[in-house]
N, C-alpha and C positions, 0 to 999 in steps of 0.2 A: 099483618102484612102477608100477602100471598107470595109464596116463593116462586111461582111460575110467571111473575110479571115480565120476566125477560122474553117471554114468548109473544108479547103484544107487538103489533105492528107499530111503526113510528106514528102513523096517523091515529090509531086508537090510543096509544099512550099519550100523545099530545092532547087529544080530546079530553081524556080523563084528567090530565094535569090542569087544563084550562077550566074544567068543571069543578075542580077541587076535590075529586074523589081519589086522586093519586098524587103523591108528592114525588118530586124529582129524586129525593133522597131514597124513598122506598124503591123506586125503579132502579136506581143505581145499586142499591144493596142486593137486589135480586140478580142484576147483571154481574156484580162482583162475585156472588156466590156461584153462579154458573161458570164464570171464568176460572175460579178456584177449583171447581170440580172437573173441568175439562182441559185446562191448559197443559197439564202434565202429559196428556195424550196428544193434543192437537198442536201445541207449540205455535200458536197463531201470533204471538207478540214477541218482537225483538226487544222491546222495552215497554214496561207497564208500571205506572205509578199509582197504586191503589189509593194512597193518601190524597194525591192531587185530584183523582177522580171523585173522591168523597167531598173534598172542598169545593170542587166545581159544581157538584150537585147541590150543595148547601147554598151556594151563591148564585144559582141560576136565576137570571132575570127574564122579564117578558120578552117574547120574540117568537118567530116561527118554529124554532127548535128548542124552545124553553124546556129544559130538563131532559132532553132526549140524549142518551149516551151515543157518542160517535167514535168509532175507531178509525184511525188514518193509516193506510198501508204505506210502507216505505218504498214500494216498488213503482210508485207513480212518478212520472217525470213532470 
């Protein structure tokens, strides 16, 4: 697995997942590694559940965002 998968656009990641050349789990693991490396400096998350993120990637079903990690900001009304 490439550790720079987190740099893919959502469009490219989705294309690779649909083509079977990338799994949602591999993409999530890359994103989790990047979060672990940067969160101590950036403090982007008020709450983050790494286990739930992994389970969601493992259970990702077909659809337009199949396997694409999404963060939700708590400042939206």
